[in-house]
C-alpha positions in Angstrom: 96.5 -0.4 26.5 93.3 1.3 27.2 92.5 1.0 23.9 93.1 -2.6 23.2 90.5 -3.3 26.8 88.0 -1.4 24.8 88.3 -3.0 21.2 88.3 -6.7 23.2 85.4 -5.6 25.2 83.6 -3.8 21.7 84.0 -7.2 20.1 83.0 -9.5 22.6 79.0 -11.3 21.9 75.9 -9.6 24.1 75.5 -11.8 27.2 72.6 -13.7 27.3 69.8 -13.0 29.6 69.8 -15.3 32.8 68.4 -18.8 32.3 68.3 -18.6 28.3 71.4 -20.8 27.0 74.1 -19.2 24.2 72.4 -21.6 21.5 68.6 -21.1 22.0 66.8 -20.6 18.7 63.6 -19.1 18.6 62.8 -22.2 16.0 58.9 -22.7 16.3 57.6 -25.5 16.6 57.1 -28.0 14.0 52.8 -28.1 12.5 51.1 -30.8 9.8 48.6 -29.0 7.4 45.8 -30.6 5.0 45.1 -27.3 3.4 44.2 -24.5 6.1 43.9 -26.8 9.3 47.2 -27.4 11.2 48.2 -29.1 14.0 51.3 -29.1 16.2 52.7 -28.9 19.5 52.0 -25.9 21.6 53.9 -26.0 24.7 53.0 -29.4 26.5 49.9 -29.5 24.5 48.5 -29.5 20.9 46.8 -26.9 19.2 44.7 -26.7 16.3 44.6 -23.9 13.5 42.5 -23.1 10.8 44.6 -20.3 8.3 46.6 -19.3 11.6 43.8 -19.3 13.4 43.3 -21.2 16.7 40.0 -23.4 16.9 40.9 -26.0 19.2 43.5 -26.3 21.9 44.1 -29.3 24.0 46.2 -28.7 27.0 48.5 -30.6 29.1 45.3 -32.1 30.3 43.9 -32.3 27.5 44.8 -35.8 26.3 44.4 -38.3 29.5 44.3 -42.4 29.9 42.4 -43.9 32.2 44.3 -46.6 34.3 43.0 -49.3 36.1 44.9 -51.2 39.2 43.6 -54.6 36.6 41.7 -55.7 33.9 38.7 -57.3 35.0 36.9 -58.7 31.9 33.8 -58.9 33.7 33.0 -55.2 33.4 31.7 -52.7 30.2 34.3 -50.1 31.4 31.0 -48.0 30.1 32.0 -44.0 31.0 28.4 -43.6 31.7 29.0 -44.7 35.0 32.4 -43.9 36.4 34.8 -46.0 38.3 36.4 -44.6 41.3 39.2 -47.0 40.5 40.5 -45.2 37.3 43.8 -42.8 37.9 42.9 -39.9 34.6 46.9 -39.5 33.7 47.9 -36.1 32.1 50.5 -35.2 30.1 53.9 -34.1 30.7 55.8 -33.5 28.2 55.6 -33.7 24.5 58.2 -34.2 21.6 58.1 -34.7 17.6 59.7 -37.8 16.6 59.1 -37.9 13.2 57.8 -34.8 10.7 56.9 -34.5 7.2 54.5 -33.4 4.9 51.7 -35.8 5.1 52.7 -37.4 8.9 54.2 -36.7 12.2 54.4 -38.9 15.2 54.6 -37.2 18.4 56.1 -39.4 21.7 53.9 -38.1 24.8 54.6 -38.7 28.3 52.4 -38.8 31.1 52.4 -39.5 34.8 54.2 -42.5 35.1 52.9 -44.1 31.4 54.1 -42.7 27.9 52.1 -43.2 24.5 52.3 -42.3 20.7 50.0 -40.1 18.9 50.3 -40.6 14.6 49.0 -37.3 13.1 48.2 -37.7 9.5 46.9 -35.4 7.2 44.2 -36.0 4.6 42.6 -33.9 2.5 41.9 -30.2 2.5 40.9 -29.5 6.4 41.1 -32.8 7.5 43.6 -34.9 10.3 43.6 -38.1 11.3 44.7 -39.3 14.6 45.7 -42.7 16.6 46.8 -43.1 20.4 48.8 -45.7 21.2 49.9 -46.2 24.5 53.5 -47.7 24.6 53.4 -48.0 28.3 52.2 -47.7 31.5 54.6 -48.4 35.1 51.6 -49.3 37.6 48.1 -50.3 36.6 46.1 -50.7 32.9 45.3 -48.4 30.6 41.5 -49.8 29.2 40.1 -45.9 28.8 41.5 -42.4 26.9 39.7 -39.0 27.3 39.9 -35.7 25.2 39.2 -32.4 26.9 39.7 -29.2 24.4 39.1 -26.0 25.7 36.2 -24.6 24.2 34.7 -20.8 24.1 32.6 -20.0 26.7 29.6 -18.9 24.6 30.6 -21.5 21.6 27.4 -23.7 20.4 27.8 -27.1 19.6 25.8 -29.5 17.1 25.9 -32.8 15.7 26.3 -36.3 17.6 23.6 -37.5 15.8 19.9 -37.8 15.8 18.6 -36.5 19.3 15.0 -35.6 20.4 15.1 -33.1 23.0 16.8 -30.1 20.8 19.4 -29.6 18.4 22.3 -27.7 20.5 24.1 -29.8 23.0 26.0 -26.8 25.4 25.4 -28.3 29.4 24.3 -31.7 28.2 26.0 -35.2 28.6 25.8 -37.4 25.6 26.1 -41.3 25.7 26.9 -42.8 21.9 25.3 -45.3 22.7 22.2 -46.9 24.6 21.3 -46.7 28.4 19.2 -46.5 31.1 17.0 -43.2 31.7 13.8 -44.0 34.3 13.9 -40.4 33.6 12.5 -40.5 29.7 9.1 -42.1 29.0 10.6 -44.9 27.0 13.0 -45.4 30.4 16.2 -45.3 28.5 18.2 -42.2 26.6 16.6 -42.8 22.9 20.3 -42.8 21.5 19.0 -44.9 18.0 21.5 -42.9 15.6 24.6 -41.7 17.7 27.3 -40.6 15.8 30.2 -39.5 17.6 31.0 -36.4 15.4 31.0 -32.7 17.3 30.6 -29.4 15.8 32.3 -25.7 17.8 30.7 -22.9 16.0 33.8 -21.6 15.8 34.5 -23.8 12.9 36.2 -26.9 14.1 34.9 -30.7 14.2 36.0 -33.6 16.5 35.3 -37.3 15.1 35.6 -40.1 17.4 36.4 -43.3 15.1 35.2 -46.1 17.8 32.5 -48.3 18.0 33.0 -48.9 22.5 31.5 -47.0 24.4 31.8 -43.3 24.3 30.6 -40.0 26.4 30.4 -36.5 25.2 30.2 -33.8 28.0 29.2 -30.9 26.4 30.5 -28.2 28.8 28.5 -29.1 31.1 30.7 -29.8 33.8 33.1 -27.3 32.7 31.8 -24.5 30.9 34.9 -23.9 29.0 35.8 -27.8 28.1 34.4 -30.5 26.5 35.2 -34.1 27.9 35.6 -36.8 25.7 35.7 -40.6 27.2 35.6 -43.9 25.6 36.0 -47.1 27.7 38.0 -49.8 25.5 38.8 -52.5 28.1 41.2 -55.4 26.9 40.9 -53.1 23.5 42.8 -50.7 24.7 45.9 -51.8 23.2 44.5 -51.5 19.9 45.0 -47.3 20.8 42.2 -45.0 19.9 41.4 -42.7 16.8 39.9 -39.7 16.3 40.2 -37.0 13.7 40.2 -33.2 13.4 38.2 -30.6 11.4 38.2 -27.2 10.7 36.5 -24.9 7.9 35.6 -21.2 7.1 32.3 -21.6 8.8 30.3 -24.2 11.5 28.2 -25.1 8.6 30.9 -26.6 6.6 32.6 -29.0 8.7 30.2 -31.4 8.0 31.3 -31.9 4.6 35.0 -33.1 6.1 32.8 -36.0 7.7 31.4 -37.2 4.7 33.9 -37.0 2.5 
C-alpha cells in the first residue's frame, strides 16, 4: 500500500506558487513591427523598441485624456495657458483587441473613461498611431497628452525654426505664436514650428496635429517629455501621432521626410 501511495504522489503535477493559476502562461505580449521598430503593451503602458532595445516608454501616465466639465466654445483650449478645471486621466489598463502584421488595436482604460488606440505599421522604422475617445463618464475629453519617459542625460532636437539654441532639454516650446513680452518682438517667434522631436537615443515623435500644441522637453521633470494638444470640440476626431526609430538620431529625420 505504501508503494502505491508513493507512486501516486510522484505522478501528481507540482504545485503552483501562490497567486499563479495552473493555466497561467508566460506568453509575451504581442507587438507590431515596422522593420526594426516595434511597439506593444508593457504592463499598463506601451514600449517602443529598436532591434529589441527599448527606445521610448509610455507608462500608465504616459497617455492621458484632458477632461473638462463642459465644452466652452469661447475658449481656444491652448495648453500654453492651463485650465485648473481640467482633469488629466491616466491609463488603468491596456488590452489587445485586434492584431495582424500591419495593425494593432488597443483598448485603453482610464479612470472613468475609455479610448481606442490604433497602431499602423508604415515603412521600416515608422509606426502611426491614432487615439480616439470612446467614453467619458463625467465631463468631456477636449485635450490629449503624451508623457514618455526619457534618459536623464538625453538630448533633444527638432521642433522647427528656433533662434535661441538647437538643443531643447529644459525648454517649453509652443508650436504656435503666443505673446512673450520678454522677447524684443513681444512674441515667441515660432514662425516655422514643426511638432517633431528627436531624442539622441534614436527615436522620434511627430504629432500630426494643427491644433495648439506645447512640448515640455524635460523642463518640468528631467526624465519626461510632455506633449499637450488642446482640440476642444474637434477632440472627437481623435489625436494622431507617429513613432520613429533608427540606429542613430541623425537617421530619424529621414522617417519624417519619407
